[in-house]
PLY file of the C-alpha trace (Angstrom):
ply
format ascii 1.0
element vertex 194
property float x
property float y
property float z
element edge 193
property int vertex1
property int vertex2
end_header
83.77 92.05 72.95
81.46 90.54 75.52
78.02 89.81 74.63
75.80 92.29 76.41
74.19 89.64 78.76
77.48 89.01 79.96
79.13 90.57 83.43
82.61 91.11 84.03
83.73 89.66 87.51
83.45 92.13 90.43
80.62 94.09 88.85
77.78 95.65 90.96
74.56 93.95 89.95
71.40 95.33 92.12
70.61 96.38 95.15
70.23 93.19 97.86
66.75 94.80 98.88
65.95 93.90 95.15
66.80 90.39 95.17
68.77 87.16 96.67
72.46 86.64 95.98
72.82 83.26 94.21
75.43 81.35 92.81
78.52 83.47 90.98
77.56 86.33 93.10
78.46 87.55 96.77
76.94 90.55 98.67
78.68 93.75 100.05
77.55 97.12 101.62
74.01 96.19 100.42
74.60 95.66 96.90
74.75 92.04 95.35
78.14 91.89 93.07
79.27 89.14 90.49
82.10 86.92 91.61
82.88 85.28 88.15
82.43 86.69 84.34
79.44 84.97 82.97
75.73 85.71 82.01
73.41 87.29 84.40
70.53 85.06 85.58
67.40 86.51 87.61
64.59 83.43 88.79
61.70 84.70 90.20
60.99 83.21 93.35
57.34 82.80 94.55
58.26 83.38 98.60
59.71 86.91 97.81
62.78 88.09 96.31
64.14 86.98 92.88
67.76 85.34 92.90
70.28 86.61 91.35
73.08 84.73 89.96
75.97 84.45 87.47
76.72 81.44 85.51
80.24 81.51 83.94
80.22 80.28 80.00
82.23 77.18 79.63
85.56 79.18 78.19
85.28 82.00 80.71
88.00 82.18 83.37
87.18 80.09 86.66
87.83 82.51 89.31
88.96 81.85 93.22
85.84 82.19 95.27
85.93 82.57 98.72
85.55 79.28 100.67
87.48 77.69 97.74
90.89 76.04 98.34
93.76 76.76 96.09
97.18 76.00 95.49
99.65 78.60 95.08
103.55 79.68 94.93
105.03 81.98 97.35
106.48 84.88 95.53
107.71 87.22 98.36
107.62 87.52 102.22
108.06 90.19 104.82
107.37 90.34 108.55
103.89 90.94 108.05
102.49 88.84 105.14
103.45 86.59 102.15
102.72 87.22 98.57
101.57 84.52 96.23
100.57 83.72 92.76
97.28 81.53 92.54
97.96 78.42 90.21
94.92 76.05 90.73
91.60 76.48 92.04
90.85 72.85 93.74
92.21 71.05 91.04
92.10 73.19 88.06
94.97 75.10 86.49
93.82 78.80 85.95
94.82 80.28 82.87
96.10 83.47 84.31
97.68 84.17 87.24
96.04 85.79 90.28
97.34 87.80 93.17
96.63 86.63 96.64
98.28 87.60 100.30
98.29 85.58 103.16
98.62 87.82 105.91
100.88 87.05 109.21
97.34 86.82 111.15
95.97 84.24 108.80
98.74 81.84 108.93
97.54 79.45 111.86
94.55 79.08 114.26
96.60 79.24 117.28
99.19 81.57 118.83
98.73 83.93 116.24
100.68 86.66 117.51
103.94 84.43 117.81
103.68 83.57 114.20
106.60 84.52 112.18
106.13 84.55 108.39
109.64 83.62 107.28
109.28 80.32 109.85
106.28 79.70 107.78
106.75 80.21 104.36
109.87 80.63 101.68
109.79 82.08 98.41
109.22 79.27 95.94
107.09 77.12 98.23
103.86 75.59 97.19
101.08 76.16 99.61
97.29 75.25 100.37
94.99 77.83 101.09
91.59 79.05 101.33
90.39 82.25 99.84
88.73 84.52 102.86
88.07 87.18 101.04
87.81 88.64 97.18
90.72 91.52 97.19
89.93 95.14 95.88
89.31 94.87 91.76
90.31 91.20 91.65
93.74 92.73 92.28
94.47 90.63 95.74
92.57 87.62 97.42
93.20 87.33 100.74
94.36 84.23 101.78
94.33 81.72 105.02
96.46 78.88 105.96
94.96 78.77 109.54
93.44 74.82 109.12
95.78 71.64 109.50
94.99 70.35 105.84
96.43 74.02 104.75
99.95 75.29 104.09
103.19 74.29 102.47
102.73 71.06 100.23
106.11 71.47 98.53
109.32 73.60 99.43
112.74 72.77 98.60
115.68 73.13 100.55
118.86 75.30 99.84
120.20 72.15 98.21
117.63 72.29 95.68
116.08 69.17 96.93
112.12 68.52 97.59
111.97 68.33 101.41
110.02 66.07 103.68
107.67 67.11 106.09
108.69 66.10 109.82
106.42 67.81 111.77
103.46 70.34 111.61
106.17 73.17 111.82
109.25 71.48 110.13
110.55 70.02 106.98
113.80 67.96 106.43
116.13 67.92 103.40
116.45 64.63 102.79
119.93 65.03 101.41
121.81 67.68 103.94
119.00 66.69 106.51
118.75 70.15 107.45
115.97 70.91 108.84
113.82 74.10 108.27
110.57 75.87 109.34
107.29 75.84 107.53
103.83 75.99 108.31
103.01 72.57 106.66
99.91 71.14 105.55
98.37 67.64 106.57
98.28 67.06 102.70
94.80 65.31 101.55
95.59 62.97 98.67
92.96 64.47 96.40
95.00 67.85 96.64
98.16 66.46 95.57
99.26 67.98 92.37
101.57 65.20 90.46
0 1
1 2
2 3
3 4
4 5
5 6
6 7
7 8
8 9
9 10
10 11
11 12
12 13
13 14
14 15
15 16
16 17
17 18
18 19
19 20
20 21
21 22
22 23
23 24
24 25
25 26
26 27
27 28
28 29
29 30
30 31
31 32
32 33
33 34
34 35
35 36
36 37
37 38
38 39
39 40
40 41
41 42
42 43
43 44
44 45
45 46
46 47
47 48
48 49
49 50
50 51
51 52
52 53
53 54
54 55
55 56
56 57
57 58
58 59
59 60
60 61
61 62
62 63
63 64
64 65
65 66
66 67
67 68
68 69
69 70
70 71
71 72
72 73
73 74
74 75
75 76
76 77
77 78
78 79
79 80
80 81
81 82
82 83
83 84
84 85
85 86
86 87
87 88
88 89
89 90
90 91
91 92
92 93
93 94
94 95
95 96
96 97
97 98
98 99
99 100
100 101
101 102
102 103
103 104
104 105
105 106
106 107
107 108
108 109
109 110
110 111
111 112
112 113
113 114
114 115
115 116
116 117
117 118
118 119
119 120
120 121
121 122
122 123
123 124
124 125
125 126
126 127
127 128
128 129
129 130
130 131
131 132
132 133
133 134
134 135
135 136
136 137
137 138
138 139
139 140
140 141
141 142
142 143
143 144
144 145
145 146
146 147
147 148
148 149
149 150
150 151
151 152
152 153
153 154
154 155
155 156
156 157
157 158
158 159
159 160
160 161
161 162
162 163
163 164
164 165
165 166
166 167
167 168
168 169
169 170
170 171
171 172
172 173
173 174
174 175
175 176
176 177
177 178
178 179
179 180
180 181
181 182
182 183
183 184
184 185
185 186
186 187
187 188
188 189
189 190
190 191
191 192
192 193
């Protein structure tokens, strides 16, 4: 049972005319919603509208927020998108699994119309992506890998060996030397999950 002051994520807090969205909240269709589960705080501002923010309790679940870099695992792909499970937000492991979708047009920044999902990701790949919007009722986050730093960080070849990136669009199996297409991330060391 949540204490009465606790707010579930995605709850509509108030009209955007009554307050300014602070941390832990986002504005959509003229209303302010909580983007994480926690306690509501309203601070009066002399310059006008009070600021509404939601503060997470230490125990409560960390949620992927818009703009956050997440580590996810590809579950399934089709010609239009890849379905993923989000495993980490930044370097913090998530307690429960969140689902996400990377649409074909969000895979890379250039030549979006030429992107083929199966040449970018395969099921089982570990991918760095950025949250671009919160899905409907927490069910599905929209993710993007359109920056150089984002994309596949760990992939296994058909031989089951971890592949090595050879370019921004190919990885190679060190054992069989077979090359596979991937949307490869230019990994920054701080994101490497050991």
